[in-house]
TORKOL-4160 file (C-alpha; in steps of 0.2 Angstrom, whole numbers, padded with zeros to 4 digits, m for minus):
340
<pt num="1" X="0000" Y="0000" Z="0001"/>
<pt num="2" X="0008" Y="0018" Z="m0003"/>
<pt num="3" X="0012" Y="0027" Z="0010"/>
<pt num="4" X="m0002" Y="0039" Z="0008"/>
<pt num="5" X="m0015" Y="0025" Z="0008"/>
<pt num="6" X="m0005" Y="0019" Z="0024"/>
<pt num="7" X="m0007" Y="0035" Z="0034"/>
<pt num="8" X="m0028" Y="0036" Z="0026"/>
<pt num="9" X="m0030" Y="0019" Z="0034"/>
<pt num="10" X="m0021" Y="0021" Z="0051"/>
<pt num="11" X="m0031" Y="0036" Z="0054"/>
<pt num="12" X="m0048" Y="0023" Z="0051"/>
<pt num="13" X="m0041" Y="0012" Z="0063"/>
<pt num="14" X="m0038" Y="0021" Z="0076"/>
<pt num="15" X="m0058" Y="0027" Z="0075"/>
<pt num="16" X="m0060" Y="0009" Z="0082"/>
<pt num="17" X="m0050" Y="0008" Z="0098"/>
<pt num="18" X="m0062" Y="0021" Z="0109"/>
<pt num="19" X="m0078" Y="0016" Z="0119"/>
<pt num="20" X="m0097" Y="0022" Z="0115"/>
<pt num="21" X="m0101" Y="0037" Z="0103"/>
<pt num="22" X="m0101" Y="0054" Z="0108"/>
<pt num="23" X="m0107" Y="0066" Z="0095"/>
<pt num="24" X="m0097" Y="0081" Z="0096"/>
<pt num="25" X="m0109" Y="0093" Z="0094"/>
<pt num="26" X="m0113" Y="0094" Z="0112"/>
<pt num="27" X="m0099" Y="0102" Z="0114"/>
<pt num="28" X="m0101" Y="0121" Z="0117"/>
<pt num="29" X="m0091" Y="0131" Z="0107"/>
<pt num="30" X="m0089" Y="0144" Z="0121"/>
<pt num="31" X="m0098" Y="0158" Z="0111"/>
<pt num="32" X="m0086" Y="0155" Z="0095"/>
<pt num="33" X="m0091" Y="0157" Z="0078"/>
<pt num="34" X="m0105" Y="0145" Z="0073"/>
<pt num="35" X="m0095" Y="0130" Z="0065"/>
<pt num="36" X="m0096" Y="0132" Z="0047"/>
<pt num="37" X="m0102" Y="0113" Z="0048"/>
<pt num="38" X="m0115" Y="0114" Z="0059"/>
<pt num="39" X="m0122" Y="0127" Z="0046"/>
<pt num="40" X="m0119" Y="0116" Z="0032"/>
<pt num="41" X="m0128" Y="0100" Z="0042"/>
<pt num="42" X="m0143" Y="0111" Z="0047"/>
<pt num="43" X="m0147" Y="0117" Z="0031"/>
<pt num="44" X="m0143" Y="0100" Z="0023"/>
<pt num="45" X="m0156" Y="0093" Z="0037"/>
<pt num="46" X="m0167" Y="0105" Z="0031"/>
<pt num="47" X="m0166" Y="0099" Z="0017"/>
<pt num="48" X="m0167" Y="0079" Z="0018"/>
<pt num="49" X="m0179" Y="0077" Z="0033"/>
<pt num="50" X="m0172" Y="0059" Z="0033"/>
<pt num="51" X="m0182" Y="0050" Z="0019"/>
<pt num="52" X="m0180" Y="0035" Z="0015"/>
<pt num="53" X="m0170" Y="0035" Z="m0004"/>
<pt num="54" X="m0176" Y="0024" Z="m0019"/>
<pt num="55" X="m0167" Y="0007" Z="m0020"/>
<pt num="56" X="m0150" Y="0009" Z="m0030"/>
<pt num="57" X="m0149" Y="0030" Z="m0031"/>
<pt num="58" X="m0137" Y="0032" Z="m0018"/>
<pt num="59" X="m0121" Y="0021" Z="m0016"/>
<pt num="60" X="m0103" Y="0021" Z="m0007"/>
<pt num="61" X="m0087" Y="0019" Z="m0014"/>
<pt num="62" X="m0073" Y="0014" Z="m0001"/>
<pt num="63" X="m0057" Y="0008" Z="m0003"/>
<pt num="64" X="m0054" Y="m0013" Z="m0007"/>
<pt num="65" X="m0041" Y="m0017" Z="0010"/>
<pt num="66" X="m0044" Y="m0030" Z="0022"/>
<pt num="67" X="m0048" Y="m0029" Z="0042"/>
<pt num="68" X="m0046" Y="m0022" Z="0053"/>
<pt num="69" X="m0047" Y="m0006" Z="0041"/>
<pt num="70" X="m0063" Y="m0012" Z="0033"/>
<pt num="71" X="m0072" Y="m0011" Z="0048"/>
<pt num="72" X="m0070" Y="0008" Z="0050"/>
<pt num="73" X="m0079" Y="0008" Z="0033"/>
<pt num="74" X="m0093" Y="m0005" Z="0039"/>
<pt num="75" X="m0096" Y="0008" Z="0053"/>
<pt num="76" X="m0097" Y="0020" Z="0040"/>
<pt num="77" X="m0109" Y="0013" Z="0030"/>
<pt num="78" X="m0120" Y="0007" Z="0044"/>
<pt num="79" X="m0121" Y="0025" Z="0049"/>
<pt num="80" X="m0127" Y="0031" Z="0032"/>
<pt num="81" X="m0141" Y="0018" Z="0034"/>
<pt num="82" X="m0147" Y="0023" Z="0050"/>
<pt num="83" X="m0149" Y="0039" Z="0044"/>
<pt num="84" X="m0155" Y="0035" Z="0026"/>
<pt num="85" X="m0168" Y="0022" Z="0032"/>
<pt num="86" X="m0161" Y="0012" Z="0018"/>
<pt num="87" X="m0150" Y="0000" Z="0013"/>
<pt num="88" X="m0137" Y="0005" Z="0003"/>
<pt num="89" X="m0124" Y="m0002" Z="m0007"/>
<pt num="90" X="m0107" Y="m0001" Z="m0003"/>
<pt num="91" X="m0092" Y="m0004" Z="m0017"/>
<pt num="92" X="m0076" Y="m0009" Z="m0011"/>
<pt num="93" X="m0066" Y="0000" Z="m0025"/>
<pt num="94" X="m0044" Y="m0007" Z="m0029"/>
<pt num="95" X="m0034" Y="0002" Z="m0038"/>
<pt num="96" X="m0036" Y="m0008" Z="m0054"/>
<pt num="97" X="m0055" Y="m0006" Z="m0053"/>
<pt num="98" X="m0063" Y="m0002" Z="m0072"/>
<pt num="99" X="m0070" Y="0013" Z="m0072"/>
<pt num="100" X="m0081" Y="0009" Z="m0086"/>
<pt num="101" X="m0090" Y="m0006" Z="m0078"/>
<pt num="102" X="m0093" Y="0002" Z="m0060"/>
<pt num="103" X="m0099" Y="0018" Z="m0071"/>
<pt num="104" X="m0111" Y="0006" Z="m0079"/>
<pt num="105" X="m0116" Y="m0004" Z="m0064"/>
<pt num="106" X="m0120" Y="0011" Z="m0054"/>
<pt num="107" X="m0130" Y="0017" Z="m0070"/>
<pt num="108" X="m0140" Y="0001" Z="m0069"/>
<pt num="109" X="m0143" Y="0004" Z="m0050"/>
<pt num="110" X="m0152" Y="0020" Z="m0055"/>
<pt num="111" X="m0138" Y="0029" Z="m0044"/>
<pt num="112" X="m0137" Y="0046" Z="m0043"/>
<pt num="113" X="m0127" Y="0051" Z="m0029"/>
<pt num="114" X="m0111" Y="0043" Z="m0021"/>
<pt num="115" X="m0102" Y="0045" Z="m0005"/>
<pt num="116" X="m0084" Y="0045" Z="m0010"/>
<pt num="117" X="m0074" Y="0038" Z="0005"/>
<pt num="118" X="m0055" Y="0037" Z="0008"/>
<pt num="119" X="m0043" Y="0044" Z="m0005"/>
<pt num="120" X="m0046" Y="0029" Z="m0017"/>
<pt num="121" X="m0066" Y="0032" Z="m0016"/>
<pt num="122" X="m0062" Y="0050" Z="m0021"/>
<pt num="123" X="m0050" Y="0045" Z="m0034"/>
<pt num="124" X="m0063" Y="0034" Z="m0042"/>
<pt num="125" X="m0078" Y="0043" Z="m0038"/>
<pt num="126" X="m0070" Y="0057" Z="m0048"/>
<pt num="127" X="m0069" Y="0049" Z="m0065"/>
<pt num="128" X="m0089" Y="0044" Z="m0064"/>
<pt num="129" X="m0103" Y="0053" Z="m0073"/>
<pt num="130" X="m0114" Y="0056" Z="m0058"/>
<pt num="131" X="m0129" Y="0064" Z="m0060"/>
<pt num="132" X="m0128" Y="0075" Z="m0043"/>
<pt num="133" X="m0113" Y="0071" Z="m0040"/>
<pt num="134" X="m0103" Y="0066" Z="m0027"/>
<pt num="135" X="m0100" Y="0068" Z="m0006"/>
<pt num="136" X="m0085" Y="0067" Z="0001"/>
<pt num="137" X="m0079" Y="0059" Z="0017"/>
<pt num="138" X="m0062" Y="0049" Z="0025"/>
<pt num="139" X="m0051" Y="0061" Z="0020"/>
<pt num="140" X="m0038" Y="0073" Z="0030"/>
<pt num="141" X="m0037" Y="0084" Z="0013"/>
<pt num="142" X="m0042" Y="0089" Z="m0004"/>
<pt num="143" X="m0037" Y="0098" Z="m0016"/>
<pt num="144" X="m0048" Y="0111" Z="m0022"/>
<pt num="145" X="m0059" Y="0107" Z="m0007"/>
<pt num="146" X="m0070" Y="0122" Z="m0011"/>
<pt num="147" X="m0080" Y="0116" Z="m0026"/>
<pt num="148" X="m0083" Y="0097" Z="m0016"/>
<pt num="149" X="m0096" Y="0095" Z="m0002"/>
<pt num="150" X="m0090" Y="0085" Z="0011"/>
<pt num="151" X="m0083" Y="0081" Z="0026"/>
<pt num="152" X="m0066" Y="0079" Z="0032"/>
<pt num="153" X="m0055" Y="0068" Z="0045"/>
<pt num="154" X="m0048" Y="0085" Z="0052"/>
<pt num="155" X="m0058" Y="0090" Z="0070"/>
<pt num="156" X="m0065" Y="0107" Z="0069"/>
<pt num="157" X="m0052" Y="0119" Z="0077"/>
<pt num="158" X="m0067" Y="0126" Z="0087"/>
<pt num="159" X="m0070" Y="0105" Z="0095"/>
<pt num="160" X="m0051" Y="0107" Z="0100"/>
<pt num="161" X="m0049" Y="0123" Z="0107"/>
<pt num="162" X="m0064" Y="0119" Z="0119"/>
<pt num="163" X="m0055" Y="0104" Z="0126"/>
<pt num="164" X="m0042" Y="0112" Z="0127"/>
<pt num="165" X="m0051" Y="0127" Z="0137"/>
<pt num="166" X="m0060" Y="0115" Z="0145"/>
<pt num="167" X="m0045" Y="0105" Z="0153"/>
<pt num="168" X="m0032" Y="0121" Z="0154"/>
<pt num="169" X="m0042" Y="0135" Z="0158"/>
<pt num="170" X="m0026" Y="0145" Z="0160"/>
<pt num="171" X="m0021" Y="0143" Z="0141"/>
<pt num="172" X="m0018" Y="0157" Z="0132"/>
<pt num="173" X="m0008" Y="0153" Z="0115"/>
<pt num="174" X="m0010" Y="0137" Z="0104"/>
<pt num="175" X="0006" Y="0136" Z="0095"/>
<pt num="176" X="0005" Y="0124" Z="0077"/>
<pt num="177" X="0019" Y="0119" Z="0065"/>
<pt num="178" X="0009" Y="0116" Z="0050"/>
<pt num="179" X="0013" Y="0113" Z="0031"/>
<pt num="180" X="0006" Y="0128" Z="0020"/>
<pt num="181" X="0004" Y="0115" Z="0003"/>
<pt num="182" X="m0010" Y="0104" Z="0013"/>
<pt num="183" X="m0015" Y="0114" Z="0029"/>
<pt num="184" X="m0018" Y="0130" Z="0024"/>
<pt num="185" X="m0038" Y="0132" Z="0024"/>
<pt num="186" X="m0036" Y="0122" Z="0041"/>
<pt num="187" X="m0025" Y="0136" Z="0046"/>
<pt num="188" X="m0038" Y="0149" Z="0041"/>
<pt num="189" X="m0051" Y="0144" Z="0050"/>
<pt num="190" X="m0041" Y="0139" Z="0065"/>
<pt num="191" X="m0037" Y="0157" Z="0067"/>
<pt num="192" X="m0054" Y="0165" Z="0065"/>
<pt num="193" X="m0060" Y="0151" Z="0079"/>
<pt num="194" X="m0046" Y="0156" Z="0090"/>
<pt num="195" X="m0047" Y="0174" Z="0089"/>
<pt num="196" X="m0066" Y="0170" Z="0093"/>
<pt num="197" X="m0063" Y="0160" Z="0109"/>
<pt num="198" X="m0049" Y="0172" Z="0116"/>
<pt num="199" X="m0034" Y="0163" Z="0111"/>
<pt num="200" X="m0019" Y="0167" Z="0101"/>
<pt num="201" X="m0014" Y="0155" Z="0086"/>
<pt num="202" X="0003" Y="0156" Z="0082"/>
<pt num="203" X="0006" Y="0147" Z="0065"/>
<pt num="204" X="0023" Y="0144" Z="0060"/>
<pt num="205" X="0027" Y="0137" Z="0044"/>
<pt num="206" X="0039" Y="0123" Z="0040"/>
<pt num="207" X="0038" Y="0113" Z="0022"/>
<pt num="208" X="0050" Y="0099" Z="0024"/>
<pt num="209" X="0057" Y="0087" Z="0038"/>
<pt num="210" X="0073" Y="0102" Z="0044"/>
<pt num="211" X="0061" Y="0114" Z="0044"/>
<pt num="212" X="0048" Y="0109" Z="0053"/>
<pt num="213" X="0062" Y="0103" Z="0070"/>
<pt num="214" X="0069" Y="0119" Z="0070"/>
<pt num="215" X="0052" Y="0128" Z="0071"/>
<pt num="216" X="0049" Y="0116" Z="0084"/>
<pt num="217" X="0066" Y="0117" Z="0093"/>
<pt num="218" X="0064" Y="0139" Z="0092"/>
<pt num="219" X="0045" Y="0137" Z="0097"/>
<pt num="220" X="0049" Y="0125" Z="0114"/>
<pt num="221" X="0063" Y="0136" Z="0121"/>
<pt num="222" X="0053" Y="0147" Z="0124"/>
<pt num="223" X="0035" Y="0141" Z="0129"/>
<pt num="224" X="0029" Y="0143" Z="0143"/>
<pt num="225" X="0018" Y="0127" Z="0150"/>
<pt num="226" X="0006" Y="0138" Z="0162"/>
<pt num="227" X="0000" Y="0148" Z="0147"/>
<pt num="228" X="0004" Y="0137" Z="0129"/>
<pt num="229" X="0001" Y="0122" Z="0121"/>
<pt num="230" X="0004" Y="0114" Z="0106"/>
<pt num="231" X="m0007" Y="0107" Z="0091"/>
<pt num="232" X="m0004" Y="0093" Z="0081"/>
<pt num="233" X="m0013" Y="0094" Z="0066"/>
<pt num="234" X="m0015" Y="0078" Z="0053"/>
<pt num="235" X="0002" Y="0081" Z="0044"/>
<pt num="236" X="0014" Y="0068" Z="0040"/>
<pt num="237" X="0028" Y="0080" Z="0037"/>
<pt num="238" X="0025" Y="0091" Z="0051"/>
<pt num="239" X="0020" Y="0078" Z="0064"/>
<pt num="240" X="0032" Y="0065" Z="0056"/>
<pt num="241" X="0031" Y="0048" Z="0070"/>
<pt num="242" X="0049" Y="0044" Z="0068"/>
<pt num="243" X="0058" Y="0061" Z="0071"/>
<pt num="244" X="0047" Y="0075" Z="0078"/>
<pt num="245" X="0036" Y="0065" Z="0090"/>
<pt num="246" X="0047" Y="0058" Z="0100"/>
<pt num="247" X="0057" Y="0074" Z="0102"/>
<pt num="248" X="0040" Y="0084" Z="0105"/>
<pt num="249" X="0034" Y="0073" Z="0117"/>
<pt num="250" X="0052" Y="0071" Z="0127"/>
<pt num="251" X="0051" Y="0090" Z="0127"/>
<pt num="252" X="0033" Y="0092" Z="0132"/>
<pt num="253" X="0034" Y="0081" Z="0146"/>
<pt num="254" X="0051" Y="0089" Z="0154"/>
<pt num="255" X="0045" Y="0106" Z="0151"/>
<pt num="256" X="0028" Y="0103" Z="0158"/>
<pt num="257" X="0020" Y="0110" Z="0139"/>
<pt num="258" X="0003" Y="0102" Z="0134"/>
<pt num="259" X="0001" Y="0096" Z="0116"/>
<pt num="260" X="m0017" Y="0089" Z="0109"/>
<pt num="261" X="m0021" Y="0080" Z="0092"/>
<pt num="262" X="m0032" Y="0071" Z="0082"/>
<pt num="263" X="m0024" Y="0054" Z="0084"/>
<pt num="264" X="m0027" Y="0044" Z="0097"/>
<pt num="265" X="m0009" Y="0035" Z="0094"/>
<pt num="266" X="m0002" Y="0053" Z="0102"/>
<pt num="267" X="m0013" Y="0052" Z="0118"/>
<pt num="268" X="m0006" Y="0033" Z="0119"/>
<pt num="269" X="0011" Y="0041" Z="0119"/>
<pt num="270" X="0006" Y="0055" Z="0130"/>
<pt num="271" X="m0001" Y="0069" Z="0122"/>
<pt num="272" X="m0012" Y="0077" Z="0134"/>
<pt num="273" X="m0027" Y="0072" Z="0122"/>
<pt num="274" X="m0034" Y="0071" Z="0107"/>
<pt num="275" X="m0053" Y="0070" Z="0096"/>
<pt num="276" X="m0054" Y="0058" Z="0082"/>
<pt num="277" X="m0068" Y="0051" Z="0070"/>
<pt num="278" X="m0084" Y="0044" Z="0077"/>
<pt num="279" X="m0088" Y="0032" Z="0060"/>
<pt num="280" X="m0105" Y="0027" Z="0065"/>
<pt num="281" X="m0109" Y="0047" Z="0066"/>
<pt num="282" X="m0098" Y="0051" Z="0054"/>
<pt num="283" X="m0108" Y="0041" Z="0041"/>
<pt num="284" X="m0125" Y="0048" Z="0048"/>
<pt num="285" X="m0117" Y="0066" Z="0043"/>
<pt num="286" X="m0113" Y="0062" Z="0026"/>
<pt num="287" X="m0128" Y="0055" Z="0022"/>
<pt num="288" X="m0136" Y="0069" Z="0028"/>
<pt num="289" X="m0127" Y="0079" Z="0014"/>
<pt num="290" X="m0131" Y="0066" Z="0000"/>
<pt num="291" X="m0149" Y="0067" Z="0006"/>
<pt num="292" X="m0150" Y="0085" Z="0003"/>
<pt num="293" X="m0142" Y="0082" Z="m0014"/>
<pt num="294" X="m0156" Y="0068" Z="m0019"/>
<pt num="295" X="m0168" Y="0081" Z="m0014"/>
<pt num="296" X="m0162" Y="0093" Z="m0026"/>
<pt num="297" X="m0149" Y="0105" Z="m0017"/>
<pt num="298" X="m0132" Y="0102" Z="m0029"/>
<pt num="299" X="m0126" Y="0119" Z="m0024"/>
<pt num="300" X="m0119" Y="0120" Z="m0009"/>
<pt num="301" X="m0098" Y="0118" Z="m0009"/>
<pt num="302" X="m0086" Y="0115" Z="0004"/>
<pt num="303" X="m0079" Y="0103" Z="0015"/>
<pt num="304" X="m0082" Y="0105" Z="0032"/>
<pt num="305" X="m0070" Y="0100" Z="0047"/>
<pt num="306" X="m0074" Y="0086" Z="0057"/>
<pt num="307" X="m0088" Y="0087" Z="0069"/>
<pt num="308" X="m0093" Y="0067" Z="0074"/>
<pt num="309" X="m0078" Y="0064" Z="0085"/>
<pt num="310" X="m0073" Y="0052" Z="0100"/>
<pt num="311" X="m0062" Y="0060" Z="0114"/>
<pt num="312" X="m0047" Y="0052" Z="0122"/>
<pt num="313" X="m0038" Y="0056" Z="0139"/>
<pt num="314" X="m0020" Y="0051" Z="0143"/>
<pt num="315" X="m0021" Y="0055" Z="0163"/>
<pt num="316" X="m0004" Y="0051" Z="0167"/>
<pt num="317" X="0004" Y="0067" Z="0157"/>
<pt num="318" X="m0012" Y="0078" Z="0164"/>
<pt num="319" X="m0007" Y="0072" Z="0180"/>
<pt num="320" X="0012" Y="0077" Z="0178"/>
<pt num="321" X="0006" Y="0093" Z="0173"/>
<pt num="322" X="0000" Y="0097" Z="0190"/>
<pt num="323" X="m0020" Y="0095" Z="0182"/>
<pt num="324" X="m0032" Y="0089" Z="0192"/>
<pt num="325" X="m0046" Y="0080" Z="0179"/>
<pt num="326" X="m0061" Y="0076" Z="0189"/>
<pt num="327" X="m0068" Y="0061" Z="0190"/>
<pt num="328" X="m0085" Y="0066" Z="0180"/>
<pt num="329" X="m0071" Y="0075" Z="0168"/>
<pt num="330" X="m0063" Y="0059" Z="0164"/>
<pt num="331" X="m0080" Y="0051" Z="0162"/>
<pt num="332" X="m0083" Y="0063" Z="0146"/>
<pt num="333" X="m0068" Y="0054" Z="0137"/>
<pt num="334" X="m0071" Y="0038" Z="0127"/>
<pt num="335" X="m0054" Y="0034" Z="0129"/>
<pt num="336" X="m0041" Y="0035" Z="0145"/>
<pt num="337" X="m0025" Y="0030" Z="0146"/>
<pt num="338" X="m0015" Y="0022" Z="0154"/>
<pt num="339" X="m0025" Y="0009" Z="0153"/>
<pt num="340" X="m0032" Y="0002" Z="0168"/>
């Protein structure tokens, strides 16, 4: 599997490790701007009204991979079927899939909208003639996202910052090292969100691994654990698992500086907390967008950040930083590390 495919599959696999769902729409935004995803879903829900869909009019394309990763797509499909109150046909697609054969199959079934999951699903769907287009899901970022409609795997910064402030009310600044080639749209949204929540967002650009290391070293040298925290966005360059993460985890522990992420694996290793996909609820949200398209609302554009999330907390890191996380707060998280 190519590196990008392994990263996507890994991101999905991590989402299967936690306990029952907590939908992030229940988390207050602390007076922040209303989420674009919230507005998008509310408008789509008004259009959709959860009707049953005619058999075959909606299909799901997802990467043809084995277990345990396939289970993630199965959970998303279950959420789609729950929201549509219908059986929805899922098509596993490999890189070698014949587009003409798939096109004929979808046409014969009367398919009008496709939910494309993962990069392989998106790539395959992009080459098909779909009467009402597609809804995109299960990807961290996509080029020209403003021309598509869907939900990414990247948690909404509003939710991340709200959780940070709930755990550490004294934090005033969030530091993030990012690759502008892949995450500039996310940083634009994050700047607006941070401003609305009274946080300073220090964004540091890095376009190669050496540059990312220098950025982290400089930021760590001047960081104050009482008021600063590091945000790790989904980015294989600036959150490199072999070089960046060991350095950052070591320094954050030595300096009592919180780091938070969108990977449960990072929490297992020592990050304070993370938000990561709730597959079933993500499926329901994607279905809402698809139903709106089936009901004639094809004008909406934009790939919104993820709000259907689960939460993970590292109590050892919290205790090391002197944070008093109450039992009731701990119960609000889906996964706790170290595991009892």
